[in-house]
C-alpha positions in Angstrom: 29.0 97.9 -62.1 31.4 100.3 -63.7 32.0 103.9 -62.8 34.0 106.2 -65.0 37.0 107.7 -63.3 37.5 111.3 -64.1 39.1 114.6 -63.2 37.6 117.8 -62.0 39.8 120.9 -62.5 39.6 124.4 -61.1 37.4 126.6 -63.3 40.3 129.0 -64.0 42.7 126.2 -65.0 43.8 126.0 -68.7 42.5 122.4 -68.8 39.0 123.6 -68.0 38.3 124.4 -71.7 39.5 121.1 -73.0 36.9 118.5 -74.2 38.7 115.6 -72.5 41.5 114.9 -70.1 44.3 112.3 -70.3 46.7 111.2 -67.7 49.4 113.2 -69.5 47.4 116.3 -68.8 48.1 115.8 -65.1 51.8 115.9 -65.5 53.2 118.4 -63.0 49.8 119.3 -61.5 48.8 119.1 -57.8 46.2 116.3 -58.0 44.0 115.2 -55.1 43.4 111.4 -55.1 41.7 109.1 -52.6 44.2 107.7 -50.1 45.3 104.1 -50.7 43.5 102.8 -47.6 40.3 104.4 -48.8 40.3 103.3 -52.5 43.5 101.1 -53.0 42.7 100.2 -56.6 42.4 103.9 -57.7 45.7 104.9 -56.2 47.5 101.8 -57.5 46.2 102.0 -61.1 46.8 105.7 -61.4 50.4 105.5 -60.0 51.2 102.5 -62.1 49.9 104.1 -65.3 51.7 107.4 -64.6 55.0 105.7 -63.8 54.8 103.5 -66.9 54.3 106.7 -69.0 56.8 108.9 -67.1 54.0 111.2 -66.1 54.7 112.9 -62.7 51.8 114.7 -61.1 52.2 115.8 -57.5 49.8 113.3 -56.0 48.0 114.6 -52.9 46.5 111.5 -51.2 43.8 112.0 -48.6 40.5 110.8 -47.3 37.5 112.6 -48.8 34.0 111.5 -49.3 31.7 114.5 -48.6 34.4 117.1 -48.5 36.2 117.0 -51.8 36.0 120.8 -52.2 37.4 121.5 -48.7 40.2 119.0 -49.2 41.0 120.4 -52.7 41.1 124.0 -51.3 43.2 123.1 -48.2 45.7 121.2 -50.4 45.6 123.8 -53.1 44.9 121.1 -55.6 44.6 122.0 -59.3 42.7 118.8 -60.0 40.7 116.2 -58.2 40.3 112.5 -59.3 36.7 111.7 -58.7 33.6 110.2 -60.3 31.1 112.3 -62.2 28.4 112.0 -59.4 30.7 113.3 -56.7 32.1 116.0 -59.0 28.5 117.2 -59.7 27.5 117.2 -56.1 30.7 118.6 -54.5 32.5 120.4 -57.2 29.7 121.6 -59.5 31.6 124.6 -60.9 34.8 122.6 -61.6 34.7 121.1 -65.1 34.8 117.3 -64.9 35.8 115.0 -67.8 36.4 111.3 -67.9 40.1 110.4 -67.7 40.8 108.8 -71.1 43.7 106.4 -71.8 43.4 104.4 -68.6 42.5 100.8 -68.6 39.2 100.3 -66.9 40.2 96.9 -65.7 40.4 96.5 -62.0 41.4 93.4 -60.0 39.2 92.6 -57.1 38.6 89.5 -55.0 35.6 87.9 -53.4 36.4 85.7 -50.4 33.9 83.6 -48.7 33.6 80.2 -46.9 32.9 77.2 -49.1 29.9 76.3 -47.0 27.8 79.4 -46.9 24.3 80.7 -47.2 22.7 80.8 -50.6 22.4 84.6 -50.6 26.2 84.9 -50.1 26.7 82.5 -53.0 24.4 84.5 -55.2 26.1 87.8 -54.2 29.5 86.4 -55.0 28.2 85.2 -58.4 26.7 88.6 -59.1 30.0 90.4 -58.2 32.2 88.1 -60.2 29.9 87.9 -63.2 29.8 84.1 -63.0 26.8 81.9 -62.9 25.9 80.7 -59.4 27.2 77.2 -60.1 30.7 78.6 -61.0 30.8 80.7 -57.9 30.2 77.8 -55.5 33.5 76.4 -54.2 33.5 72.7 -53.7 
């Protein structure tokens, strides 16, 4: 299940008129991002990509789920890293574009006991994209 990571910018921001956003577009901006303990892979991948490219946004890490706008306003963020669904619901007047140039790859782990219920084996197989027989640990 893939979700495109994107950026919503203030309607008055110069980026608002662009057809797409890159990580380089965030250089020097105040950018609201989910905190590491909320979405660790998002923070890690963004920071690693920015560091590798010598791009230096002012990252504003915080918890937000239903309050992206309130957090953005309180932090005076120029941009918010968010998916299209959340942007459409919580920041409908902020132009949202997918963030291009990032690797969509994400490392994740599924940990379970070797001797477990069939439904757990099936869920692990679905998450890992493996057949059920490959997901069963002997």
